[in-house]
C-alpha positions in Angstrom: 132.7 -104.8 -88.0 133.5 -101.2 -88.8 131.1 -98.5 -87.9 131.3 -97.0 -91.4 129.2 -100.0 -92.5 126.1 -98.7 -90.7 123.6 -96.9 -93.0 121.0 -94.3 -92.3 117.5 -95.9 -92.0 113.9 -94.8 -91.5 111.9 -97.2 -89.3 108.9 -97.0 -91.7 111.0 -98.3 -94.5 111.6 -101.5 -92.5 108.4 -102.1 -90.5 104.9 -100.9 -90.4 103.0 -100.3 -87.1 99.5 -101.7 -86.9 96.8 -100.2 -84.5 95.1 -102.6 -82.1 91.4 -103.4 -81.9 89.2 -101.6 -79.5 88.0 -104.5 -77.3 84.9 -103.8 -75.2 85.7 -103.4 -71.6 82.3 -104.8 -70.4 83.4 -108.1 -71.9 86.6 -108.3 -70.0 86.8 -111.0 -67.2 89.2 -111.3 -64.2 88.5 -115.1 -64.2 91.4 -117.0 -65.9 89.7 -119.8 -67.6 91.9 -120.2 -70.7 90.1 -117.7 -72.9 92.1 -115.2 -74.8 93.9 -112.6 -72.8 93.6 -108.8 -73.8 97.1 -107.2 -73.6 97.0 -103.9 -71.7 99.6 -101.1 -71.3 99.7 -102.0 -67.5 101.0 -105.4 -68.4 104.4 -103.8 -69.7 107.6 -103.3 -67.7 109.2 -100.0 -68.0 112.4 -101.8 -68.9 110.8 -103.7 -71.6 108.9 -107.0 -71.7 105.7 -108.1 -70.1 104.9 -108.6 -66.4 101.8 -110.8 -66.6 102.7 -112.4 -63.3 102.6 -109.1 -61.3 99.9 -107.2 -63.0 96.1 -107.6 -63.6 95.3 -109.9 -66.5 91.8 -110.0 -68.1 90.3 -112.5 -70.5 87.9 -111.6 -73.4 84.5 -113.0 -73.4 83.1 -111.7 -76.7 83.8 -112.1 -80.5 86.6 -110.2 -82.2 88.4 -110.2 -85.5 90.9 -113.0 -85.7 93.4 -110.6 -87.3 94.0 -109.2 -83.8 95.2 -112.5 -82.3 99.0 -112.3 -81.6 101.6 -114.8 -82.5 104.6 -115.9 -80.2 107.4 -113.3 -80.5 105.2 -110.5 -82.0 106.5 -107.3 -80.8 104.1 -104.6 -79.3 104.8 -101.0 -78.6 103.2 -98.9 -76.0 101.4 -95.9 -77.8 99.8 -94.3 -74.6 101.4 -93.1 -71.4 99.5 -91.8 -68.4 102.2 -89.5 -67.2 103.1 -86.3 -68.9 106.7 -87.4 -69.1 105.9 -90.1 -71.5 108.4 -92.5 -69.9 106.8 -95.7 -71.3 106.0 -94.5 -74.9 107.5 -97.0 -77.4 108.3 -99.5 -74.7 108.4 -102.9 -76.4 107.5 -106.4 -75.3 107.4 -109.7 -77.0 104.3 -112.0 -77.0 105.1 -115.2 -75.0 104.9 -118.6 -76.6 103.2 -120.1 -73.7 100.2 -121.7 -75.5 97.8 -118.8 -74.5 96.0 -116.6 -77.1 96.9 -113.0 -76.6 94.8 -110.2 -78.2 96.2 -107.0 -79.8 94.5 -104.2 -77.8 94.1 -100.5 -78.8 96.8 -98.1 -77.7 99.4 -100.7 -78.7 101.2 -100.9 -81.9 102.2 -104.1 -83.5 105.5 -104.2 -85.3 105.1 -105.8 -88.7 108.5 -106.6 -90.5 108.5 -105.4 -94.1 112.3 -106.0 -94.9 113.6 -109.1 -93.3 116.5 -108.7 -95.6 117.6 -105.6 -94.0 116.3 -105.7 -90.4 116.4 -108.3 -87.6 113.3 -108.0 -85.3 115.4 -108.9 -82.3 117.8 -106.0 -83.0 114.8 -103.7 -83.6 113.4 -104.7 -80.1 116.5 -103.2 -78.5 116.4 -100.2 -80.7 112.8 -99.6 -79.3 114.3 -99.7 -75.8 116.9 -97.1 -76.5 116.5 -93.6 -75.0 116.8 -91.7 -78.4 113.7 -93.7 -79.7 111.7 -92.7 -76.5 112.9 -89.2 -76.6 111.7 -88.7 -80.2 108.3 -90.2 -79.5 107.9 -88.0 -76.4 108.9 -84.9 -78.5 106.2 -85.6 -81.1 103.5 -86.8 -78.8 100.2 -85.2 -78.4 98.3 -84.7 -75.0 99.2 -83.3 -71.7 98.4 -85.4 -68.7 98.0 -88.4 -71.0 100.3 -88.4 -73.9 99.9 -90.4 -77.2 102.0 -91.4 -80.1 100.9 -92.8 -83.4 102.0 -95.4 -86.0 103.1 -92.6 -88.4 105.2 -90.8 -85.7 106.8 -94.2 -84.8 107.5 -95.0 -88.4 109.2 -91.6 -88.9 112.0 -92.5 -86.5 115.4 -92.4 -88.2 118.6 -94.1 -86.9 121.8 -95.9 -88.1 121.3 -99.5 -89.0 124.2 -101.9 -88.9 124.5 -104.8 -91.4 122.2 -107.8 -90.6 125.0 -110.0 -89.1 126.0 -107.3 -86.7 122.4 -106.6 -85.8 122.1 -110.3 -84.9 125.3 -110.3 -82.9 124.1 -107.2 -81.0 120.8 -108.8 -80.1 122.4 -112.0 -79.0 124.7 -110.3 -76.5 121.8 -108.3 -74.9 119.5 -111.2 -75.2 121.9 -113.4 -73.2 121.5 -110.9 -70.3 117.8 -110.9 -70.7 117.6 -114.8 -70.7 119.6 -114.9 -67.5 117.4 -112.5 -65.9 114.3 -114.5 -66.9 116.0 -117.7 -65.5 116.4 -115.9 -62.2 112.8 -114.8 -62.2 111.5 -118.3 -62.8 113.9 -119.8 -60.2 112.6 -117.3 -57.7 108.9 -118.2 -58.5 109.7 -121.8 -58.1 111.4 -121.4 -54.8 108.6 -119.5 -53.4 106.0 -121.9 -54.9 107.7 -124.9 -53.2 107.8 -123.1 -49.9 104.2 -122.1 -50.3 103.1 -125.6 -51.1 104.8 -127.0 -47.9 103.0 -124.2 -45.8 99.7 -125.1 -47.3 100.2 -128.9 -46.7 101.2 -128.5 -43.1 99.3 -125.5 -41.8 96.2 -125.2 -44.0 95.3 -128.7 -45.4 96.9 -130.5 -42.4 98.0 -133.2 -44.8 100.5 -134.9 -42.4 97.5 -135.4 -40.0 94.9 -136.3 -42.4 97.0 -139.0 -44.2 98.3 -140.7 -41.2 97.2 -144.4 -41.1 95.0 -145.6 -38.3 97.8 -147.3 -36.5 101.6 -147.5 -36.7 104.3 -145.0 -37.0 104.2 -144.7 -40.9 105.2 -141.2 -42.0 102.7 -139.1 -43.9 104.0 -137.4 -47.1 107.4 -139.2 -46.7 108.2 -136.9 -43.7 111.3 -137.7 -41.6 110.5 -139.4 -38.3 111.5 -136.5 -36.2 109.2 -134.1 -38.3 106.2 -136.4 -38.5 106.3 -136.8 -34.7 105.5 -133.1 -34.3 102.1 -133.6 -35.9 99.2 -135.0 -33.9 97.3 -138.1 -34.9 93.9 -136.6 -35.5 91.8 -133.6 -36.1 89.3 -132.0 -33.7 86.6 -129.5 -34.2 87.2 -125.7 -33.7 85.7 -122.4 -34.4 87.5 -122.6 -37.7 86.5 -126.2 -38.5 88.8 -129.1 -38.1 92.3 -128.4 -36.9 95.1 -130.7 -35.5 94.5 -131.8 -31.9 96.4 -129.5 -29.5 96.7 -126.5 -31.9 95.0 -123.5 -30.5 92.9 -121.1 -32.4 94.4 -117.7 -31.8 94.0 -114.0 -33.1 97.1 -112.8 -35.0 97.2 -109.7 -33.1 98.3 -111.6 -30.0 101.5 -112.5 -31.6 102.4 -109.5 -33.8 103.0 -105.9 -33.4 101.9 -103.5 -36.4 103.1 -100.1 -37.3 101.4 -97.8 -39.7 103.5 -96.0 -42.3 104.2 -92.3 -42.6 102.1 -89.8 -44.4 103.9 -87.5 -46.7 103.6 -84.5 -48.9 104.4 -84.2 -52.6 107.1 -81.6 -51.9 109.0 -84.2 -49.7 109.4 -86.6 -52.7 112.7 -85.2 -53.7 116.1 -87.0 -54.3 117.4 -88.5 -51.2 119.1 -91.6 -49.8 115.9 -92.4 -48.1 112.8 -93.9 -49.8 109.2 -94.7 -49.2 107.9 -98.2 -49.5 104.6 -97.3 -51.2 101.6 -99.0 -52.7 103.5 -99.5 -56.0 105.9 -101.7 -54.0 103.2 -104.4 -53.9 102.8 -106.7 -56.8 99.3 -107.6 -57.8 98.4 -110.8 -56.2 101.2 -110.6 -53.5 104.9 -110.0 -53.4 107.4 -107.2 -53.5 108.2 -104.7 -56.4 111.5 -102.9 -55.9 110.5 -100.4 -58.6 107.8 -99.0 -56.3 110.1 -97.1 -54.0 109.8 -93.2 -54.0 112.6 -91.0 -52.8 111.7 -89.1 -49.7 113.3 -86.4 -47.7 110.8 -85.8 -44.9 110.7 -86.9 -41.2 109.7 -90.3 -39.8 109.6 -92.2 -36.6 112.3 -94.8 -35.8 109.7 -97.6 -35.8 108.7 -96.7 -39.4 112.0 -97.7 -40.8 111.7 -101.1 -42.7 114.7 -103.3 -42.5 115.3 -105.7 -45.5 113.6 -109.0 -44.9 110.7 -107.4 -42.9 107.1 -108.0 -43.7 104.7 -105.4 -45.0 101.0 -105.4 -45.9 99.2 -103.0 -48.3 96.6 -100.8 -46.6 94.9 -99.4 -49.7 94.0 -100.5 -53.2 93.0 -98.8 -56.4 92.3 -101.9 -58.4 88.7 -103.1 -58.7 89.7 -106.7 -58.1 91.4 -105.8 -54.9 94.6 -107.5 -56.0 96.9 -105.6 -53.6 95.0 -104.7 -50.4 95.9 -107.0 -47.5 98.5 -108.8 -49.5 101.9 -109.3 -47.8 105.4 -108.5 -49.3 108.9 -109.0 -48.0 110.9 -105.9 -48.3 114.3 -106.3 -50.1 117.6 -104.3 -49.7 117.9 -101.4 -52.1 121.1 -100.4 -53.9 119.8 -97.0 -54.6 118.5 -96.1 -51.1 120.2 -96.5 -47.6 117.0 -96.2 -45.6 113.5 -97.4 -46.4 110.4 -95.9 -44.7 106.8 -97.3 -44.6 104.4 -95.1 -46.4 100.9 -94.3 -45.2 99.6 -97.2 -47.6 101.9 -99.7 -45.8 101.5 -101.6 -42.6 104.6 -103.2 -41.0 104.1 -106.6 -39.5 106.6 -107.7 -36.8 106.6 -111.0 -34.8 106.3 -110.2 -31.1 108.2 -113.3 -30.0 109.4 -116.6 -31.3 106.0 -118.3 -31.5 105.7 -117.1 -35.2 108.5 -116.1 -37.6 108.6 -113.8 -40.6 108.5 -116.7 -42.9 105.6 -118.2 -41.3 103.7 -114.8 -41.2 104.5 -114.2 -44.9 103.0 -117.4 -46.1 100.1 -117.3 -43.7 99.2 -113.8 -45.2 99.1 -115.4 -48.6 96.5 -118.0 -47.8 93.0 -117.7 -49.1 91.6 -117.3 -45.6 93.9 -114.4 -44.8 93.0 -112.6 -48.2 89.2 -113.1 -47.7 89.4 -112.0 -44.1 91.3 -108.8 -44.9 89.0 -108.1 -48.0 86.0 -108.4 -45.7 87.6 -105.6 -43.4 87.9 -103.0 -46.2 85.8 -99.9 -46.8 85.4 -97.7 -49.9 84.5 -98.2 -53.5 87.0 -96.6 -56.0 89.8 -96.7 -53.4 89.7 -99.4 -50.9 91.0 -99.0 -47.2 92.0 -101.6 -44.9 90.4 -101.4 -41.3 92.8 -101.0 -38.4 91.8 -104.3 -36.9 91.8 -106.2 -40.1 95.1 -107.9 -39.7 95.3 -108.3 -35.9 91.7 -109.8 -35.8 92.6 -112.7 -38.2 92.3 -116.1 -36.5 94.3 -119.2 -37.3 95.3 -122.6 -35.9 98.7 -122.0 -34.0 101.1 -125.0 -34.5 103.6 -125.9 -31.8 106.8 -123.8 -31.7 109.0 -126.8 -32.8 107.0 -127.2 -36.0 107.1 -123.5 -36.8 110.9 -123.5 -36.4 111.1 -126.6 -38.7 109.2 -124.7 -41.4 111.3 -121.7 -40.8 114.4 -123.7 -41.3 113.1 -124.7 -44.7 111.5 -121.4 -45.8 113.9 -118.7 -44.6 116.8 -119.9 -46.7 114.5 -120.0 -49.7 113.4 -116.4 -48.9 117.1 -115.4 -48.6 117.9 -117.0 -51.9 115.1 -114.8 -53.4 117.0 -111.8 -52.2 120.2 -113.1 -53.7 118.5 -113.7 -57.0 116.9 -110.3 -56.9 120.3 -108.7 -56.4 121.9 -110.6 -59.1 119.0 -109.7 -61.5 119.4 -106.1 -60.6 123.2 -106.3 -61.5 122.5 -108.0 -64.8 119.7 -105.4 -65.6 122.2 -102.6 -64.9 124.8 -104.2 -67.1 122.2 -104.6 -69.9 121.1 -100.9 -69.6 124.7 -99.9 -69.8 125.6 -101.8 -72.8 122.4 -101.1 -74.8 123.3 -97.6 -75.8 126.8 -98.4 -76.5 125.9 -101.3 -78.7 123.0 -99.7 -80.5 125.2 -96.6 -81.3 128.2 -98.7 -82.3 130.3 -97.1 -79.6 131.2 -100.6 -78.1 132.6 -103.5 -80.2 130.7 -106.7 -80.2 133.8 -108.8 -79.0 134.3 -106.5 -76.0 130.6 -106.7 -75.1 130.6 -110.5 -75.4 133.6 -110.7 -72.9 131.9 -108.5 -70.4 128.6 -110.6 -70.6 130.4 -113.9 -70.4 131.9 -112.8 -67.1 128.6 -111.7 -65.7 126.5 -114.8 -66.7 
């Protein structure tokens, strides 16, 4: 369709932006019991969309106006940014249709469509992600350290609007990339959950031992004969409670080496091919966030270099729920940086010999026992700090080497596949970010964009 069919438009003529409700923080709860969830600015990704799985989620325990319950596919815009650059102002996210009730909180603007005959909400979503939209909101924002926009400023945005069929075609092209990215994320979660379930069954709940019959060679949990034979036939008492017979209770420090990360100065955080793995590299509840890297041009020790696939643990935490400290993450390769260095907030965990593996240690670090142990070895109130001996002093039942290797043979390929999915997702996201401004501006034809996306997905 010709670019000359596009018409100048003012956003406020197409939609209205509704303020959220000031929900009372004293009625927030970290316990997820099925009550309504209060959407917060921290739940947004900088690239658009929500990240409920890697950020703090809070339920609301009090009464509220039902007008502030959100429906699936409602679009919310961020109206407050805690950095002076305003990078997240106007960033959109769609409410998921997962059966949960989500609440429209203050500092978020709900997009209410007024002219469905002129504007498609899916196209508007991508318009909200465009740089010109963010730049205009930043230019008109108020505040210094914390910047704010308002519904009237958002509604004042002017842009060229294509005809409705072309809007839908543009949204479909960009949505196809987003859908594939979401599929990759779900697949990654499933792979990790399967490996974690196996680890828990074998090394925490000891199911293959508990479910053995009193006699006979029957296999617990349908395990192959060769694998079932690696488990003993009974549990015995230990300082940790019942553990499989023959498994020793050991301290983790006897089987690993730990390296504390590098302290740094703000003037060293300049463009470079080297980056720091920081506290922001840890997802809440465990796991790795590649967007937490900080470019770094300072000095470091060779042992502080983190190779892709290595295990790190967060040493500090600024969240009241302690959702990061002591939690493990596996560092991924970066396309942007050649060398990764552990920062002061990061502890590198390295297996000392073959008795334990990275995969075994990663899932061990995600157990309730490990999390409770490390939390018990923290100090501080506003900012938590992990004690030096917190990780090395953790005790666990060490399985025989053959069984550790069998688990590693199952888990390591799954973790490697996670890296592959992360690489593919990064490629798709980069392609989406490249196509977005070209499609929104009419520079790229829909047919050409479709061919590019079809090759990618």
